[in-house]
LOVEX-293396 format. One record per residue (C-alpha): residue number from 1; residue in three letters; chain; z, y, x negated. Coordinates in nm, 4 decimals, always signed. Layout:
BEGIN
REC num residuo cadena       c3       c2       c1
REC NUM     ALA      A        Z        Y        X
...
END
This chain:
BEGIN
REC num residuo cadena       c3       c2       c1
REC   1     MET      A  -2.9404  +2.4138  +2.0549
REC   2     PRO      A  -2.6304  +2.5313  +1.8619
REC   3     ALA      A  -2.5923  +2.3878  +1.5137
REC   4     ILE      A  -2.3471  +2.1020  +1.4595
REC   5     GLY      A  -2.0240  +2.2532  +1.3342
REC   6     SER      A  -2.0440  +2.5632  +1.5504
REC   7     GLU      A  -1.7792  +2.6476  +1.8088
REC   8     GLU      A  -2.0230  +2.5464  +2.0830
REC   9     THR      A  -2.1031  +2.2126  +1.9129
REC  10     PRO      A  -1.8121  +2.1181  +1.6847
REC  11     LEU      A  -1.8538  +1.8467  +1.4274
REC  12     ARG      A  -1.7007  +1.5358  +1.5853
REC  13     VAL      A  -1.5380  +1.3050  +1.3274
REC  14     ALA      A  -1.3720  +0.9669  +1.3819
REC  15     ILE      A  -1.1209  +0.8589  +1.1163
REC  16     ILE      A  -1.0347  +0.4885  +1.1129
REC  17     GLY      A  -0.6937  +0.4442  +0.9520
REC  18     ALA      A  -0.3910  +0.6730  +0.9920
REC  19     GLY      A  -0.2505  +0.6457  +0.6413
REC  20     PRO      A  -0.2481  +0.9069  +0.3635
REC  21     ALA      A  -0.6236  +0.8811  +0.2952
REC  22     GLY      A  -0.6986  +0.9452  +0.6613
REC  23     PHE      A  -0.4584  +1.2359  +0.7000
REC  24     TYR      A  -0.5689  +1.4051  +0.3794
REC  25     ALA      A  -0.9303  +1.3806  +0.4961
REC  26     ALA      A  -0.8353  +1.5357  +0.8309
REC  27     GLY      A  -0.6502  +1.8140  +0.6512
REC  28     HIS      A  -0.9488  +1.8928  +0.4316
REC  29     LEU      A  -1.1820  +1.8896  +0.7321
REC  30     PHE      A  -0.9693  +2.1401  +0.9217
REC  31     LYS      A  -0.9755  +2.3757  +0.6232
REC  32     GLN      A  -1.3546  +2.4116  +0.6394
REC  33     ARG      A  -1.4121  +2.7759  +0.7338
REC  34     SER      A  -1.7852  +2.7349  +0.7812
REC  35     CYS      A  -1.7568  +2.4324  +1.0096
REC  36     CYS      A  -1.5706  +2.3822  +1.3357
REC  37     VAL      A  -1.4328  +2.0268  +1.3336
REC  38     THR      A  -1.2516  +1.7971  +1.5745
REC  39     VAL      A  -1.0923  +1.4740  +1.4538
REC  40     ASP      A  -1.0029  +1.1606  +1.6452
REC  41     MET      A  -0.7877  +0.9315  +1.4307
REC  42     TYR      A  -0.7617  +0.5626  +1.5120
REC  43     ASP      A  -0.5160  +0.3010  +1.3865
REC  44     LYS      A  -0.4533  -0.0597  +1.4812
REC  45     LEU      A  -0.0774  +0.0029  +1.4724
REC  46     PRO      A  +0.0898  +0.2035  +1.7488
REC  47     THR      A  +0.2464  +0.4306  +1.4868
REC  48     PRO      A  +0.0832  +0.6585  +1.2256
REC  49     PHE      A  +0.1256  +0.7030  +0.8492
REC  50     GLY      A  +0.0116  +0.3609  +0.7252
REC  51     LEU      A  +0.1772  +0.2542  +0.4005
REC  52     VAL      A  +0.4107  +0.5541  +0.4024
REC  53     ARG      A  +0.5819  +0.3955  +0.7012
REC  54     CYS      A  +0.5136  +0.0287  +0.6305
REC  55     GLY      A  +0.4759  +0.0162  +0.2509
REC  56     VAL      A  +0.7019  +0.2738  +0.0846
REC  57     ALA      A  +1.0364  +0.1121  +0.0106
REC  58     PRO      A  +1.3184  +0.2020  +0.2518
REC  59     ASP      A  +1.5331  +0.3392  -0.0307
REC  60     HIS      A  +1.2622  +0.5960  -0.1110
REC  61     GLN      A  +1.3166  +0.8329  +0.1780
REC  62     LYS      A  +1.2136  +1.1404  -0.0228
REC  63     ILE      A  +0.8658  +0.9929  -0.0726
REC  64     LYS      A  +0.8398  +0.9402  +0.3039
REC  65     ASN      A  +0.8914  +1.3123  +0.3554
REC  66     VAL      A  +0.5187  +1.3527  +0.2856
REC  67     THR      A  +0.4731  +1.2699  +0.6544
REC  68     ARG      A  +0.5758  +1.6297  +0.7259
REC  69     VAL      A  +0.2449  +1.7374  +0.5734
REC  70     TYR      A  +0.0579  +1.4903  +0.7929
REC  71     THR      A  +0.2462  +1.6084  +1.1006
REC  72     ARG      A  +0.1278  +1.9644  +1.0353
REC  73     THR      A  -0.2281  +1.8323  +1.0209
REC  74     ALA      A  -0.1749  +1.6531  +1.3516
REC  75     ALA      A  -0.0618  +1.9829  +1.5100
REC  76     HIS      A  -0.4163  +2.1201  +1.4772
REC  77     THR      A  -0.5747  +2.1789  +1.8173
REC  78     GLY      A  -0.8750  +1.9681  +1.7186
REC  79     PHE      A  -0.6705  +1.6560  +1.6355
REC  80     ARG      A  -0.6108  +1.3481  +1.8501
REC  81     PHE      A  -0.4451  +1.0152  +1.7652
REC  82     PHE      A  -0.5369  +0.6818  +1.9188
REC  83     GLY      A  -0.2837  +0.4236  +1.7998
REC  84     ASN      A  -0.2817  +0.0553  +1.8920
REC  85     VAL      A  -0.6631  +0.0631  +1.8784
REC  86     GLU      A  -0.8162  -0.1777  +1.6272
REC  87     TYR      A  -1.1604  -0.1379  +1.4761
REC  88     GLY      A  -1.3581  -0.4606  +1.5080
REC  89     ARG      A  -1.1472  -0.5725  +1.8032
REC  90     HIS      A  -1.1374  -0.2823  +2.0475
REC  91     LEU      A  -1.4057  -0.0660  +1.8873
REC  92     SER      A  -1.7367  -0.1372  +1.7182
REC  93     LEU      A  -1.9423  +0.0766  +1.4843
REC  94     ASP      A  -2.2085  +0.1210  +1.7509
REC  95     GLN      A  -1.9501  +0.2470  +1.9995
REC  96     LEU      A  -1.8253  +0.5029  +1.7500
REC  97     LYS      A  -2.1777  +0.6137  +1.6688
REC  98     ALA      A  -2.2273  +0.6939  +2.0374
REC  99     HIS      A  -1.9508  +0.9559  +2.0271
REC 100     TYR      A  -1.9224  +1.0977  +1.6751
REC 101     HIS      A  -2.1381  +1.2780  +1.4206
REC 102     GLN      A  -1.9477  +1.1230  +1.1306
REC 103     ILE      A  -1.7197  +0.8197  +1.0857
REC 104     TYR      A  -1.4694  +0.7980  +0.7992
REC 105     PHE      A  -1.2980  +0.4671  +0.7160
REC 106     SER      A  -0.9619  +0.4693  +0.5363
REC 107     THR      A  -0.8294  +0.1242  +0.6193
REC 108     GLY      A  -0.6685  +0.0535  +0.2820
REC 109     ALA      A  -0.6400  -0.2771  +0.0966
REC 110     GLN      A  -0.4610  -0.5141  +0.3287
REC 111     VAL      A  -0.4215  -0.8461  +0.1474
REC 112     ASP      A  -0.2831  -0.9539  -0.1887
REC 113     ARG      A  -0.4731  -1.1067  -0.4786
REC 114     ARG      A  -0.3944  -1.4652  -0.5667
REC 115     LEU      A  -0.2633  -1.6098  -0.8927
REC 116     ASN      A  -0.4981  -1.9092  -0.8718
REC 117     ILE      A  -0.2523  -2.1464  -1.0364
REC 118     PRO      A  -0.1248  -2.4924  -0.9323
REC 119     GLY      A  +0.1634  -2.4758  -0.6870
REC 120     GLU      A  +0.0836  -2.1284  -0.5583
REC 121     ASP      A  +0.0935  -2.2477  -0.1972
REC 122     LEU      A  +0.4285  -2.4272  -0.2215
REC 123     GLY      A  +0.7137  -2.3218  +0.0027
REC 124     ARG      A  +0.9168  -2.0257  -0.1308
REC 125     SER      A  +0.6029  -1.8874  -0.2988
REC 126     TYR      A  +0.5457  -1.5599  -0.1185
REC 127     SER      A  +0.3129  -1.2640  -0.1178
REC 128     ALA      A  +0.4909  -0.9444  -0.2195
REC 129     THR      A  +0.2595  -0.7657  +0.0235
REC 130     ASP      A  +0.4004  -0.9721  +0.3087
REC 131     PHE      A  +0.7593  -0.9200  +0.1936
REC 132     VAL      A  +0.7177  -0.5426  +0.1748
REC 133     ALA      A  +0.5586  -0.5281  +0.5206
REC 134     TRP      A  +0.8354  -0.7536  +0.6557
REC 135     TYR      A  +1.1305  -0.5507  +0.5334
REC 136     ASN      A  +0.9583  -0.2293  +0.6463
REC 137     GLY      A  +0.9232  -0.3539  +1.0027
REC 138     HIS      A  +0.5449  -0.3890  +1.0197
REC 139     PRO      A  +0.4749  -0.5361  +1.3674
REC 140     GLU      A  +0.2345  -0.7983  +1.2319
REC 141     TYR      A  +0.4871  -0.9298  +0.9750
REC 142     ARG      A  +0.8204  -0.9137  +1.1572
REC 143     HIS      A  +0.8175  -1.2864  +1.2418
REC 144     LEU      A  +0.7907  -1.4014  +0.8791
REC 145     GLU      A  +1.0835  -1.5710  +0.7086
REC 146     PHE      A  +1.1842  -1.5551  +0.3423
REC 147     ASP      A  +1.4267  -1.8001  +0.1845
REC 148     LEU      A  +1.6763  -1.5921  -0.0141
REC 149     SER      A  +1.9294  -1.8734  -0.0488
REC 150     ARG      A  +1.8324  -1.9555  -0.4097
REC 151     PRO      A  +1.9972  -1.7774  -0.7037
REC 152     CYS      A  +1.6910  -1.7238  -0.9255
REC 153     VAL      A  +1.3766  -1.5331  -0.8221
REC 154     ALA      A  +1.0562  -1.4551  -1.0128
REC 155     VAL      A  +0.8470  -1.1505  -0.9257
REC 156     VAL      A  +0.5015  -1.1819  -1.0814
REC 157     GLY      A  +0.3611  -0.8412  -1.1729
REC 158     VAL      A  +0.4911  -0.5144  -1.3162
REC 159     GLY      A  +0.3370  -0.2576  -1.0837
REC 160     ASN      A  +0.5275  -0.0268  -0.8502
REC 161     VAL      A  +0.5167  -0.2815  -0.5668
REC 162     ALA      A  +0.6789  -0.5409  -0.7928
REC 163     VAL      A  +0.9422  -0.2844  -0.8857
REC 164     ASP      A  +1.0069  -0.2156  -0.5174
REC 165     VAL      A  +1.0574  -0.5867  -0.4482
REC 166     CYS      A  +1.2960  -0.6208  -0.7440
REC 167     ARG      A  +1.4894  -0.3144  -0.6406
REC 168     VAL      A  +1.5301  -0.4259  -0.2788
REC 169     LEU      A  +1.6469  -0.7699  -0.3940
REC 170     CYS      A  +1.9005  -0.6078  -0.6281
REC 171     ARG      A  +2.0327  -0.3303  -0.4025
REC 172     THR      A  +2.3798  -0.3636  -0.2544
REC 173     ILE      A  +2.3936  -0.4136  +0.1201
REC 174     GLU      A  +2.5746  -0.0799  +0.1521
REC 175     GLU      A  +2.2787  +0.0970  -0.0086
REC 176     LEU      A  +2.0250  -0.0773  +0.2132
REC 177     ALA      A  +2.2303  -0.0136  +0.5271
REC 178     ALA      A  +2.1785  +0.3615  +0.4798
REC 179     THR      A  +1.7970  +0.3308  +0.4923
REC 180     ASP      A  +1.5355  +0.2659  +0.7603
REC 181     ILE      A  +1.4899  -0.0970  +0.6554
REC 182     ALA      A  +1.4215  -0.3273  +0.9506
REC 183     ASP      A  +1.7426  -0.4573  +1.1033
REC 184     TYR      A  +1.6396  -0.8237  +1.0743
REC 185     ALA      A  +1.5606  -0.7717  +0.7040
REC 186     LEU      A  +1.8967  -0.6047  +0.6503
REC 187     GLU      A  +2.0744  -0.9063  +0.7980
REC 188     ALA      A  +1.8692  -1.1488  +0.5889
REC 189     LEU      A  +1.9474  -0.9547  +0.2715
REC 190     ARG      A  +2.3145  -0.9422  +0.3689
REC 191     GLU      A  +2.3144  -1.3232  +0.3432
REC 192     SER      A  +2.1080  -1.3281  +0.0219
REC 193     ARG      A  +2.2345  -1.5497  -0.2609
REC 194     VAL      A  +1.9930  -1.4068  -0.5164
REC 195     ARG      A  +2.1705  -1.3349  -0.8429
REC 196     GLU      A  +1.8901  -1.3283  -1.1019
REC 197     VAL      A  +1.5556  -1.1544  -1.0662
REC 198     HIS      A  +1.2874  -1.1933  -1.3331
REC 199     MET      A  +0.9938  -0.9504  -1.3272
REC 200     LEU      A  +0.6997  -1.0955  -1.5224
REC 201     GLY      A  +0.4277  -0.8913  -1.6930
REC 202     ARG      A  +0.1246  -1.0521  -1.8553
REC 203     ARG      A  +0.0750  -0.7645  -2.0990
REC 204     GLY      A  +0.3150  -0.5587  -2.3104
REC 205     PRO      A  +0.5522  -0.2720  -2.2286
REC 206     ALA      A  +0.2914  -0.0052  -2.3061
REC 207     GLN      A  +0.0550  -0.1566  -2.0482
REC 208     ALA      A  +0.3128  -0.1951  -1.7693
REC 209     ALA      A  +0.1629  -0.0554  -1.4494
REC 210     PHE      A  +0.4854  +0.0827  -1.3042
REC 211     THR      A  +0.5420  +0.4568  -1.3241
REC 212     ASN      A  +0.8252  +0.6038  -1.5271
REC 213     PRO      A  +1.0313  +0.7276  -1.2296
REC 214     GLU      A  +1.0141  +0.3792  -1.0757
REC 215     ALA      A  +1.1232  +0.2178  -1.4029
REC 216     LYS      A  +1.4059  +0.4657  -1.4492
REC 217     GLU      A  +1.5571  +0.3654  -1.1144
REC 218     LEU      A  +1.5894  +0.0062  -1.2315
REC 219     GLY      A  +1.8288  +0.1142  -1.5022
REC 220     VAL      A  +2.0784  +0.2757  -1.2655
REC 221     LEU      A  +2.1168  +0.0146  -0.9915
REC 222     PRO      A  +2.4843  +0.0008  -0.8849
REC 223     GLY      A  +2.4670  -0.3722  -0.8148
REC 224     ALA      A  +2.2514  -0.5030  -1.0984
REC 225     ASP      A  +2.2485  -0.4954  -1.4769
REC 226     ILE      A  +1.9108  -0.4744  -1.6473
REC 227     HIS      A  +1.7815  -0.6606  -1.9512
REC 228     VAL      A  +1.4615  -0.6830  -2.1533
REC 229     PRO      A  +1.4410  -0.9444  -2.4322
REC 230     PRO      A  +1.4369  -0.7345  -2.7523
REC 231     GLY      A  +1.1383  -0.9192  -2.8956
REC 232     GLU      A  +0.9353  -0.8413  -2.5829
REC 233     ALA      A  +1.0299  -0.4725  -2.5893
REC 234     ALA      A  +0.8759  -0.4382  -2.9363
REC 235     LEU      A  +0.5120  -0.3326  -2.9624
REC 236     ASP      A  +0.2518  -0.5688  -3.1024
REC 237     ALA      A  +0.0140  -0.4602  -3.3793
REC 238     CYS      A  -0.2821  -0.4017  -3.1446
REC 239     THR      A  -0.0816  -0.1716  -2.9177
REC 240     THR      A  +0.0635  +0.0195  -3.2124
REC 241     ALA      A  -0.2852  +0.0780  -3.3523
REC 242     HIS      A  -0.4210  +0.1764  -3.0098
REC 243     LEU      A  -0.1448  +0.4324  -2.9499
REC 244     GLY      A  -0.1978  +0.5688  -3.2988
REC 245     GLU      A  -0.5586  +0.6449  -3.2089
REC 246     LYS      A  -0.4893  +0.7566  -2.8525
REC 247     PRO      A  -0.1298  +0.8826  -2.8259
REC 248     ASP      A  +0.0060  +0.9254  -2.4751
REC 249     ARG      A  +0.3311  +1.1054  -2.3981
REC 250     LEU      A  +0.4067  +0.9229  -2.0728
REC 251     THR      A  +0.3415  +0.5845  -2.2307
REC 252     GLN      A  +0.5720  +0.6681  -2.5210
REC 253     LYS      A  +0.8408  +0.7682  -2.2735
REC 254     LYS      A  +0.7966  +0.4389  -2.0895
REC 255     ILE      A  +0.8233  +0.2434  -2.4154
REC 256     GLY      A  +1.1421  +0.4292  -2.5047
REC 257     MET      A  +1.2944  +0.3486  -2.1677
REC 258     ILE      A  +1.2121  -0.0204  -2.2060
REC 259     ARG      A  +1.3628  -0.0262  -2.5558
REC 260     ASP      A  +1.6788  +0.1258  -2.4113
REC 261     PHE      A  +1.6929  -0.1524  -2.1522
REC 262     SER      A  +1.6598  -0.4120  -2.4298
REC 263     MET      A  +1.9723  -0.2809  -2.6038
REC 264     ARG      A  +2.1978  -0.2878  -2.3006
REC 265     GLN      A  +2.4800  -0.5351  -2.2553
REC 266     ARG      A  +2.5910  -0.6887  -1.9268
REC 267     THR      A  +2.8643  -0.4914  -1.7534
REC 268     GLY      A  +2.9663  -0.7472  -1.4928
REC 269     LYS      A  +2.7519  -0.6337  -1.2019
REC 270     PRO      A  +2.6820  -0.9096  -0.9489
REC 271     ARG      A  +2.3085  -0.9334  -1.0232
REC 272     LEU      A  +2.0902  -0.9336  -1.3325
REC 273     LEU      A  +1.7355  -0.7984  -1.3422
REC 274     THR      A  +1.5333  -0.9175  -1.6412
REC 275     ILE      A  +1.1954  -0.7636  -1.7215
REC 276     ARG      A  +0.9656  -0.9872  -1.9226
REC 277     PHE      A  +0.6450  -0.8952  -2.1067
REC 278     LEU      A  +0.3520  -1.0950  -2.2460
REC 279     VAL      A  +0.4178  -1.3932  -2.0192
REC 280     SER      A  +0.2127  -1.5403  -1.7344
REC 281     PRO      A  +0.2921  -1.8152  -1.4840
REC 282     VAL      A  +0.0562  -2.1081  -1.5254
REC 283     LYS      A  +0.2166  -2.3496  -1.2779
REC 284     LEU      A  +0.4741  -2.3536  -0.9999
REC 285     HIS      A  +0.6632  -2.6827  -1.0024
REC 286     ASP      A  +0.7250  -2.8805  -0.6842
REC 287     ASP      A  +1.0937  -2.9616  -0.6353
REC 288     GLY      A  +0.9952  -3.2814  -0.4530
REC 289     THR      A  +1.0180  -3.1298  -0.1059
REC 290     GLY      A  +0.7061  -2.9137  -0.1156
REC 291     HIS      A  +0.8937  -2.6060  -0.2358
REC 292     VAL      A  +0.9036  -2.4172  -0.5645
REC 293     GLY      A  +1.1425  -2.5809  -0.8092
REC 294     GLY      A  +1.0574  -2.3838  -1.1236
REC 295     VAL      A  +0.7920  -2.1777  -1.2970
REC 296     GLN      A  +0.6045  -2.2707  -1.6114
REC 297     LEU      A  +0.5204  -1.9666  -1.8244
REC 298     VAL      A  +0.2790  -1.9231  -2.1118
REC 299     ARG      A  +0.3289  -1.6720  -2.3886
REC 300     ASN      A  +0.0431  -1.4234  -2.4227
REC 301     GLU      A  -0.0946  -1.2121  -2.7043
REC 302     LEU      A  -0.3029  -0.8967  -2.6807
REC 303     TYR      A  -0.6463  -0.8481  -2.8299
REC 304     ALA      A  -0.8915  -0.5578  -2.8295
REC 305     VAL      A  -1.2191  -0.5845  -2.6385
REC 306     GLY      A  -1.5382  -0.3894  -2.6993
REC 307     ASP      A  -1.4435  -0.0912  -2.4837
REC 308     GLY      A  -1.1181  -0.0422  -2.6742
REC 309     ARG      A  -0.8918  -0.1804  -2.4039
REC 310     LEU      A  -0.6297  -0.4443  -2.4769
REC 311     ARG      A  -0.6361  -0.7683  -2.2839
REC 312     PRO      A  -0.3989  -1.0669  -2.2790
REC 313     ARG      A  -0.4848  -1.4213  -2.3735
REC 314     ALA      A  -0.2705  -1.7300  -2.3591
REC 315     THR      A  -0.1184  -1.8881  -2.6677
REC 316     ASP      A  +0.0077  -2.2462  -2.7018
REC 317     THR      A  +0.3693  -2.1477  -2.6360
REC 318     LEU      A  +0.5087  -2.2585  -2.2993
REC 319     GLU      A  +0.8518  -2.2156  -2.1439
REC 320     GLU      A  +1.0252  -2.2997  -1.8179
REC 321     LEU      A  +1.1885  -2.0494  -1.5845
REC 322     PRO      A  +1.4306  -2.2036  -1.3300
REC 323     ALA      A  +1.3173  -1.9760  -1.0479
REC 324     GLU      A  +1.2963  -2.1375  -0.7055
REC 325     VAL      A  +1.1562  -1.8333  -0.5244
REC 326     VAL      A  +0.8399  -1.6526  -0.6331
REC 327     PHE      A  +0.6928  -1.3243  -0.5133
REC 328     ARG      A  +0.3309  -1.2673  -0.6164
REC 329     SER      A  +0.2497  -0.9015  -0.6836
REC 330     VAL      A  -0.0720  -0.8913  -0.8847
REC 331     GLY      A  -0.2672  -0.6436  -0.6765
REC 332     TYR      A  -0.4222  -0.5801  -0.3383
REC 333     ARG      A  -0.7748  -0.6139  -0.2109
REC 334     GLY      A  -0.9543  -0.4782  +0.0909
REC 335     VAL      A  -1.1017  -0.6871  +0.3700
REC 336     PRO      A  -1.4569  -0.6546  +0.5058
REC 337     LEU      A  -1.5184  -0.4119  +0.7899
REC 338     SER      A  -1.7624  -0.5092  +1.0625
REC 339     GLY      A  -2.0978  -0.3397  +1.0134
REC 340     LEU      A  -2.0229  -0.2025  +0.6633
REC 341     PRO      A  -2.1647  -0.3378  +0.3333
REC 342     PHE      A  -1.8810  -0.4979  +0.1389
REC 343     ASN      A  -1.8420  -0.5727  -0.2311
REC 344     ASP      A  -1.6460  -0.8961  -0.2159
REC 345     SER      A  -1.5894  -0.9085  -0.5926
REC 346     TRP      A  -1.4101  -0.5737  -0.5921
REC 347     GLY      A  -1.2677  -0.5868  -0.2396
REC 348     VAL      A  -1.4145  -0.2472  -0.1439
REC 349     VAL      A  -1.6925  -0.1054  +0.0724
REC 350     HIS      A  -2.0070  -0.0169  -0.1214
REC 351     SER      A  -1.9997  +0.3610  -0.1609
REC 352     SER      A  -2.0880  +0.6574  -0.3808
REC 353     LYS      A  -1.8653  +0.9677  -0.3774
REC 354     GLY      A  -1.7434  +0.8670  -0.0339
REC 355     ARG      A  -2.0820  +0.7925  +0.1210
REC 356     VAL      A  -2.1201  +0.4315  +0.2326
REC 357     MET      A  -2.4181  +0.2831  +0.0487
REC 358     ASP      A  -2.6591  +0.0090  +0.1491
REC 359     PRO      A  -2.6852  -0.1922  -0.1767
REC 360     GLU      A  -3.0145  -0.3519  -0.0765
REC 361     ILE      A  -3.2048  -0.0240  -0.0586
REC 362     GLN      A  -2.9682  +0.1882  -0.2730
REC 363     ALA      A  -2.9435  +0.4524  -0.0036
REC 364     SER      A  -2.6523  +0.6022  +0.1875
REC 365     VAL      A  -2.5745  +0.4883  +0.5410
REC 366     PRO      A  -2.6122  +0.8048  +0.7534
REC 367     GLY      A  -2.2893  +0.9442  +0.8930
REC 368     VAL      A  -2.0559  +0.6754  +0.7544
REC 369     TYR      A  -1.7960  +0.7438  +0.4828
REC 370     VAL      A  -1.4917  +0.5884  +0.3158
REC 371     GLY      A  -1.1758  +0.7086  +0.1458
REC 372     GLY      A  -0.8628  +0.5676  -0.0133
REC 373     TRP      A  -0.8223  +0.2099  -0.1315
REC 374     ILE      A  -1.1141  +0.0722  +0.0703
REC 375     LYS      A  -1.3281  +0.3167  -0.1291
REC 376     ARG      A  -1.1887  +0.2998  -0.4831
REC 377     GLY      A  -0.9650  -0.0072  -0.4856
REC 378     PRO      A  -0.5819  -0.0216  -0.4952
REC 379     THR      A  -0.5159  +0.2388  -0.7631
REC 380     GLY      A  -0.3083  +0.5534  -0.7843
REC 381     VAL      A  -0.0131  +0.6852  -0.5863
REC 382     ILE      A  +0.0046  +0.8553  -0.2461
REC 383     GLY      A  -0.1036  +1.1903  -0.3875
REC 384     THR      A  -0.4128  +1.0341  -0.5473
REC 385     ASN      A  -0.5583  +1.0106  -0.1980
REC 386     LYS      A  -0.5706  +1.3886  -0.1634
REC 387     ALA      A  -0.8358  +1.4413  -0.4321
REC 388     ASP      A  -1.0087  +1.1204  -0.3278
REC 389     ALA      A  -1.0360  +1.2444  +0.0319
REC 390     LEU      A  -1.1624  +1.5830  -0.0851
REC 391     GLU      A  -1.4514  +1.4165  -0.2676
REC 392     SER      A  -1.5496  +1.2333  +0.0495
REC 393     VAL      A  -1.5135  +1.5440  +0.2677
REC 394     LYS      A  -1.7345  +1.7415  +0.0301
REC 395     ALA      A  -2.0031  +1.4760  +0.0769
REC 396     MET      A  -1.9552  +1.4979  +0.4529
REC 397     MET      A  -1.9970  +1.8766  +0.4507
REC 398     GLU      A  -2.3048  +1.8545  +0.2303
REC 399     ASP      A  -2.4584  +1.6136  +0.4768
REC 400     VAL      A  -2.3792  +1.8441  +0.7685
REC 401     GLN      A  -2.5534  +2.1319  +0.5899
REC 402     ASN      A  -2.8541  +1.9095  +0.5207
REC 403     GLY      A  -2.8722  +1.7855  +0.8786
REC 404     CYS      A  -2.7845  +1.4265  +0.7787
REC 405     CYS      A  -2.5492  +1.3406  +1.0634
REC 406     LEU      A  -2.5439  +1.0848  +1.3393
REC 407     ASN      A  -2.6940  +1.1826  +1.6738
REC 408     PRO      A  -2.4329  +1.0649  +1.9271
REC 409     ALA      A  -2.5431  +1.0228  +2.2866
REC 410     ALA      A  -2.2058  +1.1383  +2.4241
REC 411     PRO      A  -2.0269  +1.3598  +2.1686
REC 412     SER      A  -1.7728  +1.5201  +2.4031
REC 413     VAL      A  -1.3985  +1.4648  +2.3602
REC 414     GLU      A  -1.3807  +1.3462  +2.7220
REC 415     ALA      A  -1.6462  +1.0788  +2.6685
REC 416     ALA      A  -1.4654  +0.9414  +2.3621
REC 417     GLU      A  -1.1387  +0.9203  +2.5528
REC 418     ARG      A  -1.3083  +0.7373  +2.8394
REC 419     MET      A  -1.4411  +0.4880  +2.5855
REC 420     VAL      A  -1.0931  +0.4296  +2.4442
REC 421     ARG      A  -0.9355  +0.3920  +2.7882
REC 422     ALA      A  -1.1963  +0.1329  +2.8771
REC 423     CYS      A  -1.1533  -0.0781  +2.5633
REC 424     GLN      A  -0.7765  -0.0336  +2.5098
REC 425     PRO      A  -0.5822  +0.1204  +2.7989
REC 426     ASP      A  -0.2550  +0.0703  +2.6057
REC 427     TYR      A  -0.3458  +0.3178  +2.3325
REC 428     VAL      A  -0.0717  +0.5392  +2.1901
REC 429     SER      A  -0.1337  +0.9144  +2.1685
REC 430     TRP      A  +0.0224  +1.1622  +1.9259
REC 431     GLU      A  +0.2500  +1.2825  +2.2050
REC 432     ASP      A  +0.3580  +0.9228  +2.2567
REC 433     TRP      A  +0.4315  +0.8916  +1.8854
REC 434     GLU      A  +0.6479  +1.2047  +1.8954
REC 435     ARG      A  +0.8566  +1.0404  +2.1679
REC 436     ILE      A  +0.8879  +0.7207  +1.9612
REC 437     ASP      A  +0.9801  +0.9230  +1.6524
REC 438     ALA      A  +1.2587  +1.1002  +1.8424
REC 439     LEU      A  +1.3893  +0.7726  +1.9843
REC 440     GLU      A  +1.3919  +0.5992  +1.6435
REC 441     THR      A  +1.5715  +0.8931  +1.4850
REC 442     ALA      A  +1.8304  +0.8974  +1.7636
REC 443     ARG      A  +1.8896  +0.5234  +1.7233
REC 444     GLY      A  +1.9653  +0.5743  +1.3548
REC 445     LYS      A  +2.2114  +0.8629  +1.3873
REC 446     PRO      A  +2.5253  +0.6663  +1.4868
REC 447     ALA      A  +2.4993  +0.4605  +1.1668
REC 448     GLY      A  +2.3962  +0.7526  +0.9458
REC 449     ARG      A  +2.0468  +0.6090  +0.9018
REC 450     PRO      A  +1.7222  +0.8114  +0.8990
REC 451     ARG      A  +1.5882  +0.5972  +1.1843
REC 452     VAL      A  +1.5995  +0.2506  +1.3367
REC 453     LYS      A  +1.2397  +0.1452  +1.3825
REC 454     PHE      A  +1.0734  -0.0244  +1.6721
REC 455     VAL      A  +0.9237  -0.3232  +1.4934
REC 456     ASP      A  +0.7084  -0.4718  +1.7663
REC 457     THR      A  +0.4205  -0.3170  +1.9585
REC 458     SER      A  +0.5701  -0.4434  +2.2847
REC 459     GLU      A  +0.8920  -0.2545  +2.1995
REC 460     VAL      A  +0.6933  +0.0634  +2.1454
REC 461     LEU      A  +0.5126  +0.0274  +2.4766
REC 462     ALA      A  +0.8388  -0.0554  +2.6572
REC 463     ALA      A  +1.0041  +0.2549  +2.5102
REC 464     LEU      A  +0.7109  +0.4546  +2.6482
REC 465     GLY      A  +0.7658  +0.3018  +2.9912
REC 466     ARG      A  +0.4617  +0.0756  +2.9825
REC 467     ALA      A  +0.6302  -0.2650  +2.9784
END
């Protein structure tokens, strides 16, 4: 019998999740000269590219150009896409094991972490994750509503997602109208009465999680002035000592940028973005109608822990912020996947170098792998997934060489397609996606937009003639 990975018996791999982690893994697999590979990629959405399509802000079109790399991967003769097919609903792990030698999960981190403070569930307290998916036209979030009729908004968190939310709230409607933002979101933002946006960080400027390019954009918004309270732009003694021992060029550049923001004066732009440091919300006040009527903040201080890191702790100083809308952006977490061991504390699948691990016996689960945020947690940028996927693919190739693969009963490409047709006849192929891509692009051209998205699965199927 020919060896697995030969031209006669190619290595059959299923990738669950069509975002960057999935596409980078597929790309690495196709580069294996010693192993012939075919890849079937599944996604619960009818469209590919995951967070690049549904998470990257609409005013960051250059970042979305990375999909060109993924499209080249999809052009490989051994690649197939099955969109609108959801793992755990249409497919089970046992079904996949019947058709593939290896299964790679790259489903991301799909829900936001909570603040765990009183008032968090009041009206006008929103998940930034939901807001981002909503304005990007994610089919599962298009029906959400966000009250933007209040003048003062608080965005809790200082990561890149928080920056994206602040930037979208502060952009002029003319800027947003030139992007691929969902039409319903564009109309809602056209009616927005938001005039002040406060971004709240629990640690200091040196520990802000946003990247320097993201921060730089905040200082050149045509429709919003920027401000940082001078006292909060200054470094505390612990941070100064830490940077003295471990200097970092990028951190110093970030600190300099924040100091520049603190020295700026208002120029009369219609909105004001204020970035705060060393403050945490401890309570969201009820305005008497079950909605947010204000935010109570506590002043923090930093202290060094045993591993040398600096952590915040609350002081006795409280203040009130008159924000009536709150967006929570304090991180993502993954959700459990049926049949896979899950670390609920970390929000990731148990794994080691990409191999899924059974924690009870401290052994790898044969033929099952992870990559991206469901593997390492919600850290890094899009490009981080490339090296992450390579680590997992190396483990996959090692296991092929050592004969540690699944033994599928029906490993042919035809058998896998029959399985998909039986469980989800309305799947979307790569050829279908190319038609949708062309239609979206054509819809955007009259208005000078990169595309006008189909934002509902039924719209996608109707455009493909399957209504």
